[in-house]
C-alpha positions as CSV (number, residue, x, y, z in Angstrom):
1,X,1.2,-4.2,12.2
2,X,-1.0,-1.2,11.7
3,X,0.9,1.3,9.5
4,X,0.5,-0.2,6.0
5,X,-3.3,-0.6,6.4
6,X,-3.5,3.1,7.6
7,X,-1.6,4.2,4.5
8,X,-3.8,2.2,2.2
9,X,-6.9,3.5,3.9
10,X,-5.6,7.1,3.3
11,X,-5.0,6.3,-0.3
12,X,-8.5,4.8,-0.7
13,X,-9.9,7.9,1.0
14,X,-7.9,10.3,-1.3
15,X,-9.2,8.5,-4.4
16,X,-12.8,8.2,-3.2
17,X,-12.6,4.4,-3.4
18,X,-14.8,2.5,-0.9
19,X,-14.5,-0.9,-2.7
20,X,-17.6,-0.4,-4.7
21,X,-16.6,1.7,-7.7
22,X,-19.5,3.8,-9.2
23,X,-20.7,2.9,-12.7
24,X,-18.3,4.0,-15.4
25,X,-15.5,4.9,-12.9
26,X,-13.1,2.0,-12.8
27,X,-9.9,4.1,-13.0
28,X,-9.2,3.7,-9.2
29,X,-9.9,0.0,-8.5
30,X,-8.6,-1.3,-5.2
31,X,-5.9,-3.3,-6.9
32,X,-4.6,-0.3,-8.8
33,X,-4.5,1.8,-5.7
34,X,-2.5,-0.8,-3.7
35,X,-0.1,-1.3,-6.6
36,X,0.2,2.5,-7.1
37,X,1.1,3.0,-3.4
38,X,3.7,0.2,-3.6
39,X,5.2,1.7,-6.8
40,X,5.5,5.0,-5.0
41,X,7.4,3.4,-2.2
42,X,9.6,1.4,-4.6
43,X,10.5,4.6,-6.5
44,X,11.3,6.4,-3.2
45,X,13.4,3.5,-2.0
46,X,15.4,3.6,-5.2
47,X,16.0,7.3,-4.7
48,X,17.2,6.6,-1.1
49,X,19.5,3.9,-2.4
50,X,21.0,6.5,-4.7
51,X,21.4,9.0,-1.8
52,X,23.0,6.4,0.4
53,X,25.3,5.2,-2.3
54,X,26.4,8.8,-3.1
55,X,27.0,9.5,0.6
56,X,29.1,6.3,1.2
57,X,30.8,6.0,-2.2
58,X,30.3,8.2,-5.2
59,X,27.8,9.1,-7.9
60,X,28.7,6.1,-10.2
61,X,28.2,3.6,-7.4
62,X,24.9,5.3,-6.4
63,X,23.6,5.1,-10.0
64,X,24.7,1.5,-10.3
65,X,23.0,0.6,-7.0
66,X,19.8,2.3,-7.8
67,X,19.7,0.8,-11.3
68,X,20.3,-2.7,-10.0
69,X,17.6,-2.2,-7.5
70,X,15.0,-1.1,-10.1
71,X,16.0,-4.0,-12.5
72,X,15.8,-6.6,-9.8
73,X,13.0,-9.1,-10.4
74,X,12.4,-9.5,-6.7
75,X,11.8,-5.7,-6.3
76,X,9.5,-5.6,-9.3
77,X,7.5,-8.6,-8.1
78,X,7.3,-7.2,-4.6
79,X,6.0,-3.9,-5.8
80,X,3.2,-5.7,-7.6
81,X,2.4,-8.1,-4.8
82,X,0.3,-5.8,-2.7
83,X,2.3,-6.7,0.5
84,X,3.8,-4.2,2.9
85,X,7.4,-4.9,1.8
86,X,7.9,-1.8,-0.4
87,X,6.8,0.5,2.4
88,X,9.0,-1.4,4.9
89,X,12.0,-1.1,2.6
90,X,11.4,2.7,2.2
91,X,11.1,3.3,5.9
92,X,14.2,1.1,6.6
93,X,16.3,2.9,4.0
94,X,15.1,6.3,5.3
95,X,16.1,5.2,8.9
96,X,19.6,4.3,7.6
97,X,19.9,7.5,5.6
98,X,19.1,9.6,8.7
99,X,21.5,7.6,10.9
100,X,24.3,8.2,8.3
101,X,23.4,11.9,8.3
102,X,23.5,12.0,12.2
103,X,26.9,10.3,12.2
104,X,28.3,12.7,9.6
105,X,27.0,15.8,11.4
106,X,28.4,14.5,14.6
107,X,31.8,13.8,13.0
108,X,31.8,17.2,11.4
109,X,31.2,18.9,14.7
110,X,27.8,20.3,13.9
111,X,25.6,21.6,16.8
112,X,24.2,18.8,18.9
113,X,20.6,19.8,18.0
114,X,21.3,18.9,14.3
115,X,22.8,15.5,14.7
116,X,20.5,14.5,17.6
117,X,17.5,15.5,15.6
118,X,18.7,13.3,12.7
119,X,19.4,10.4,15.0
120,X,15.9,10.7,16.6
121,X,14.2,10.9,13.3
122,X,16.1,7.8,12.3
123,X,14.8,6.0,15.4
124,X,11.3,7.2,14.6
125,X,11.5,5.9,11.0
126,X,12.9,2.6,12.4
127,X,9.9,2.3,14.7
128,X,7.5,3.1,11.8
129,X,9.2,0.3,9.7
130,X,8.6,-2.1,12.5
131,X,5.0,-1.0,12.8
132,X,4.7,-1.8,9.1
133,X,6.3,-5.2,9.3
134,X,7.6,-6.7,12.5
135,X,10.5,-8.3,10.8
136,X,12.0,-4.9,10.3
137,X,13.1,-5.1,13.9
138,X,16.3,-6.6,12.5
139,X,17.3,-3.0,11.7
140,X,17.5,-2.0,15.3
141,X,20.6,-3.8,16.5
142,X,22.6,-2.6,13.5
143,X,21.5,1.0,13.9
144,X,22.1,0.9,17.6
145,X,25.6,-0.4,17.1
146,X,26.2,2.2,14.3
147,X,25.1,5.0,16.6
148,X,27.2,3.7,19.5
149,X,30.4,3.4,17.4
150,X,30.0,6.5,15.2
151,X,29.1,9.2,17.8
152,X,32.2,10.8,19.2
153,X,31.2,11.5,22.8
154,X,29.0,9.2,24.9
155,X,28.1,7.1,21.8
156,X,26.7,4.2,23.7
157,X,24.5,6.5,25.8
158,X,23.1,7.9,22.6
159,X,22.7,4.3,21.3
160,X,20.6,3.5,24.4
161,X,18.5,6.7,23.8
162,X,18.0,5.6,20.2
163,X,16.8,2.2,21.3
164,X,14.5,3.8,24.0
165,X,12.9,6.0,21.3
166,X,12.3,3.0,19.0
167,X,10.7,1.1,21.9
168,X,8.7,4.1,23.1
169,X,7.1,4.5,19.6
170,X,6.2,0.8,19.5
171,X,5.0,0.5,23.0
172,X,1.4,1.7,22.6
173,X,0.7,-0.8,19.7
174,X,2.4,-3.7,21.6
175,X,0.3,-2.9,24.7
176,X,-2.8,-2.8,22.7
177,X,-2.0,-6.2,21.1
178,X,-1.4,-7.7,24.6
179,X,-4.7,-6.4,25.8
180,X,-6.7,-7.5,22.7
181,X,-5.0,-10.8,21.8
182,X,-2.9,-11.8,24.8
183,X,0.4,-11.5,22.8
184,X,2.6,-8.5,22.1
185,X,2.7,-9.2,18.4
186,X,-1.0,-10.1,18.2
187,X,-1.7,-13.0,15.9
188,X,1.3,-12.3,13.6
189,X,3.4,-15.2,14.9
190,X,0.7,-17.6,13.8
191,X,0.4,-16.3,10.2
């Protein structure tokens, strides 16, 4: 999927790294940039875990969840690994956060523009997570069911719109893969 390499390319561009560090300037090595980007997404994911925990439970549970996340050996190893998992986790958690916000706004009777915007932003973040790692598609059924059950009026219609937005964001990349490699997921199923 294309999003993680794009983010890394932007980080390399921002730091002036082109894989051949100039003499005497080894502060921004490629490995440090990749790990730094992953650390940033790991910290942002912990912050989102705190926000989700506070929204669903209370501050104590939120702090406990965030602390356990940061102390997890798997999370620390993943943030050092250089893979796209920290970015995928961040985008997935952000999609969940905005879906929760949309449901809360809808239940509270907020104007439709507010909760629909939050739901569509959630769908966009979900699509971006999938464009970071195809396995993130597992978020879609859960979020579609959540939108369908939590929206007061025409919940399942809004769930269908949510799914359509996710698929619309993914469609250009999937079509490109089909044209280039003959499969919608490119060569990812073989790796």
